[in-house]
N, C-alpha and C positions, 0 to 999 in steps of 0.2 A: 124180158131182156131188152126189148126195143125201147123201154123206158129207163134203161140204165142199170137193171139188176144183174150184175155180173158176179154174184156170190158163188162160192164153190158149190154150194148146195144146188143152185139153179143150173150151173154148168154140168154138175153130176147127173141131174135129172135128164138133161138134154143128151148126155152121153149114153145113159142106159136106154133111152128111147131109140137112139140111132143104132145101137148094137143089134136091135131086132130087125134092121133093114138090110137089104142086099148091099148097101154102100160099104158096110164094114167087111163083108165077105170079099168085096173087090179090093179093099186095102190088103187083106191077108194074101189074096191071090197075087197082087202086084209085088209085095215084099218077098213072096216065095220064089220069085224069079231070080233073086239074088242069092247065091249059095250061102253067104254068111248070115243073111237075114233068115233064110230058110232053116238053117241049123238051129238058130235060137228058137224059132217057132216050133220046130219039130221036138226039140229037147225041153220046151217050156222052161227055158233058162230063167231062174230066179236066184240071185245070190243070197248068201247068208245075211242076217241082219247087220246093219251098219253100226259099228262101234265108233261114235263120234270122238270120244276121248282118245281112242287109239289112233284115229286118223289125224288128230291134232298133234301127234308126235312126229308126223312126217314133215319134210321140208316145207317151208312157208310158200314156196312157188308151185307145190304139187297140186294136182287136181283134188286129191283126197283132203289135204289140209284146207284148201279154199272152200270146198264143199262143206266140210264139217264146221268151219268157222261161220259160214253163211247160215247153216241150219241152226247153230247155237244162237246166232244173232236174231233170227226171225222167230225162233221157238217152234218151228215146224217139226213134226215127228217124221224122221226119215224111214221109219219102219211100219208105216200104215199098211203096207202090203204083205207083211210077214204072215206066212201061213195060208195066203190066198192061192187059189188054183184056178185054172181056166179049162173048160171043157172043149171049147172050139178054138180054132186058130184066131178068129176075130176077137174073142174074149182075151186071149193071151196078148195079142197086139196092143189092145187098149190097156191091159194091166201093166205091160212093160213100159208103154209110153207114159202112163201116169206115174209109175215108179221112178222114171228117169227124167221127169219134166224139169226139175230144178237143175239137174246136170246140163240139160240143153240150154237153159238160161245162162249158166256159167260159160259154157263152151262158145255160145254165140255172142255173148256180151249184152243181150237184151235184158233190161232190168224188169222188175215186176210191177211197174206202173201199168195202167190200162194200155197206153201206147206201146210199151215194151212187150206186154203179153200178146198184143195183136201182131206186132212185128215178128215175134217168135212163131205165132200161128201161120203167118205168111211164109215163114221159112219152111214149114212142113210141106207146103203144097207142091213144089217141084220135086221134093224127095219121094212123096207117095200121095195118092189121092185120099187124103184124110178128111172125112166128112165133117168131123167136129171143127176142124180148122176152117173149112170153107164157110160153115154157118157162123162161126164166131167173127170171122173177118167181115162177112156180109152184114151181120147184125151191128158190128161196130160202126160201119159206114152209115147205116140207117139211123142208129141212136145218136151218133155224133152230129149228123145233119139236123136232126130234130132238136137236140138239147144243147149242143156246144159247137155250132158251125165254125166258130173261130179256131177250133182244134183240128179241122179237116186237113190243112196243109201238113201239119206235123204227123197226123195219122197216116195220110197217104204216103209220106216219105218213109215212114217205118215199114209200111206194107211193101213198098217198092224195094227197099233195102233188104228186108227179110227174104223176099222172093228171089232176088238176085243172089243173095248169099246161099240160100238153099239150093239153087240151081248149080252153083259152082262147087259146092261141098260134096265130099264123099258121103255115103250113107251113114247117118248117125245111128239109125236103128240097129245097125249091125254090130255096134261096139259093145264090148264087155268092159265097161268103164271100171267096174269094181275089181277087175283082175290086174289093173295097172294104176292103182291110186297114187303110187309114188311118182308117176310120170309128170313132168312139169306141164302146167296148163298150156303154156305157149307151144310146147312140143306137140301136144294133142292137136291144137289148132293148126299148126303147120302141116302135120300129117294128114289132116282132114280137109285141107285147103280152105280154111275159114279165116277171113279177115274180120275179127270181131268188132261189134259196135263199141265205140269209145264212150265213157261216162260223160254225160252232158254237164 
């Protein structure tokens, strides 16, 4: 990764390795201090499979429509986690974060470029002590310094913006997005105190 390999496979291997460390238990412990987060963890909340075609019948400004349109455009499978289960609180936290990752992009306005991804990872850090985010942010600073030093100002700005946005926002982990697909994206953002990144 220090040489720029940010593939999903590499990140996945890092995630599975981290799950075996006390760092992930600390994440679950932290989130369990919030009643809404604790309820999701306790109940192992996983919604039914996402029907993208059904979501595309919602109003164009709704979270569900915007999410489905993005999934269709990128070709990502929104139901990779269907049927998965988690034995521990830490495993559930990572499962739910992975399942909702694309929603966090939409809510915060960070795109899926390398800089956008790192900005979103920085958003996590004031929300809870997420070890994967810490390592991805640190790795991005090292790899960019070595390979693309001219990108450092843009990367640092995204990290700073993501961190401040995450600090001001209400807990995103606590949200049951799938139970209010019809709610306008701007309403979600206002309720969560998020001032999203604007497209460059």
